[in-house]
C-alpha positions as CSV (number, residue, x, y, z in Angstrom):
1,X,7.5,6.6,-20.8
2,X,9.4,8.9,-18.5
3,X,6.3,11.5,-18.6
4,X,3.4,9.0,-19.1
5,X,2.1,7.7,-15.8
6,X,0.6,4.1,-15.8
7,X,-2.1,3.6,-13.6
8,X,-4.6,1.1,-11.9
9,X,-7.2,1.4,-9.2
10,X,-9.0,-1.7,-7.8
11,X,-12.2,-1.2,-4.8
12,X,-11.7,-4.5,-1.9
13,X,-13.8,-5.5,0.8
14,X,-12.8,-4.9,3.8
15,X,-12.0,-8.7,4.6
16,X,-9.1,-10.7,5.4
17,X,-9.4,-12.5,2.2
18,X,-8.3,-9.2,0.3
19,X,-4.7,-8.8,1.5
20,X,-3.9,-12.4,-0.9
21,X,-6.5,-10.5,-3.8
22,X,-4.4,-6.8,-3.4
23,X,-0.7,-8.9,-3.9
24,X,-1.9,-11.0,-6.4
25,X,-3.5,-8.2,-8.5
26,X,-0.3,-5.8,-7.2
27,X,2.1,-8.7,-9.2
28,X,0.0,-9.0,-11.7
29,X,0.4,-5.3,-13.1
30,X,4.4,-5.3,-12.2
31,X,4.5,-8.1,-14.0
32,X,2.8,-6.6,-17.3
33,X,5.1,-3.6,-17.3
34,X,7.9,-5.4,-16.3
35,X,9.0,-3.4,-13.0
36,X,11.8,-5.1,-11.8
37,X,12.6,-7.8,-9.2
38,X,13.4,-5.5,-6.1
39,X,11.1,-2.9,-6.8
40,X,8.1,-5.8,-7.3
41,X,9.1,-7.2,-4.0
42,X,8.9,-3.6,-1.9
43,X,5.8,-3.3,-3.8
44,X,3.7,-6.3,-2.9
45,X,5.0,-5.9,0.7
46,X,3.9,-2.7,1.2
47,X,0.2,-3.1,-0.5
48,X,0.1,-6.6,1.3
49,X,1.1,-4.4,4.9
50,X,-1.0,-0.9,4.0
51,X,-3.7,-3.0,3.0
52,X,-3.8,-5.5,6.0
53,X,-4.1,-2.3,8.2
54,X,-6.7,-0.6,6.4
55,X,-8.4,-3.4,7.0
56,X,-7.6,-4.8,11.1
57,X,-7.6,-0.8,12.3
58,X,-9.7,1.9,9.7
59,X,-13.1,0.2,10.6
60,X,-13.8,0.3,6.8
61,X,-16.1,-2.0,4.6
62,X,-14.5,-1.5,1.7
63,X,-10.3,0.2,0.8
64,X,-9.0,1.4,-2.4
65,X,-5.6,0.4,-3.7
66,X,-3.9,2.7,-6.5
67,X,-0.7,1.7,-8.3
68,X,0.8,4.8,-10.3
69,X,4.3,4.4,-11.9
70,X,5.6,7.2,-13.7
71,X,9.4,8.9,-13.9
72,X,11.3,6.4,-12.2
73,X,9.1,5.7,-9.1
74,X,6.0,3.5,-8.0
75,X,3.8,5.3,-6.0
76,X,1.1,3.1,-3.5
77,X,-1.9,4.6,-2.8
78,X,-4.8,2.1,0.0
79,X,-7.4,4.7,1.0
80,X,-9.7,3.4,3.4
81,X,-13.6,4.7,4.6
82,X,-10.9,6.1,8.0
83,X,-13.9,5.5,11.0
84,X,-10.7,3.6,13.7
85,X,-9.5,6.4,15.6
86,X,-5.6,5.8,15.5
87,X,-3.6,7.6,12.8
88,X,-1.3,4.9,11.0
89,X,2.5,4.9,12.6
90,X,5.3,3.4,13.0
91,X,5.4,1.0,16.4
92,X,8.2,-0.8,18.4
93,X,6.6,-4.0,18.9
94,X,8.4,-5.6,21.9
95,X,10.8,-8.5,20.5
96,X,7.3,-11.4,21.5
97,X,4.3,-9.3,19.6
98,X,2.9,-11.6,16.9
99,X,1.9,-8.0,15.3
100,X,2.6,-4.2,14.6
101,X,5.3,-4.3,12.4
102,X,3.6,-3.7,9.2
103,X,4.9,0.6,8.6
104,X,8.3,-1.0,10.3
105,X,8.7,-3.0,7.4
106,X,6.7,-0.4,4.5
107,X,9.5,2.4,6.1
108,X,12.6,-0.2,5.3
109,X,11.6,-0.4,2.1
110,X,9.5,2.8,0.8
111,X,11.8,5.8,-0.8
112,X,8.7,7.7,1.7
113,X,5.2,6.9,3.1
114,X,2.7,9.2,5.1
115,X,-0.6,9.6,5.2
116,X,-3.3,12.3,3.8
117,X,-7.0,12.6,4.2
118,X,-9.0,11.2,1.1
119,X,-12.3,12.9,-0.2
120,X,-15.0,12.8,0.8
121,X,-13.6,10.8,3.9
122,X,-11.0,8.7,5.2
123,X,-7.9,9.0,4.5
124,X,-4.4,7.7,2.3
125,X,-1.3,6.0,3.5
126,X,1.0,6.4,1.0
127,X,4.2,5.1,0.0
128,X,6.4,5.7,-3.2
129,X,9.4,2.9,-4.5
130,X,12.4,3.7,-7.4
131,X,11.1,1.6,-9.8
132,X,13.0,2.0,-13.1
133,X,11.4,0.6,-16.0
């Protein structure tokens, strides 16, 4: 299975209830392939944060989530329609801020993360997690 890449993709309406759906679908898919507990917990957190950010900050109607598993890595991609003005970035929120920690959490549990343009428009925020199966 080392050289094989398993893939799951799903589209979600850009609404708050889609965050729970994204977590559920990610968890079910990772269980199906017996991904370890630590990688699964990290992946569910990352999906939750990236989907939330796409819904709250991108001005999108739809977001797409893609999971790729192979060669010991899980790659998570969340693509929005990119009509928001701010580029995703780690922030340093004040202690009493109730939001603004999403990408800080992602950077703490991921091997790597970044942002790339999506075709025909929008952007993809991606992350990788070590996931031996």
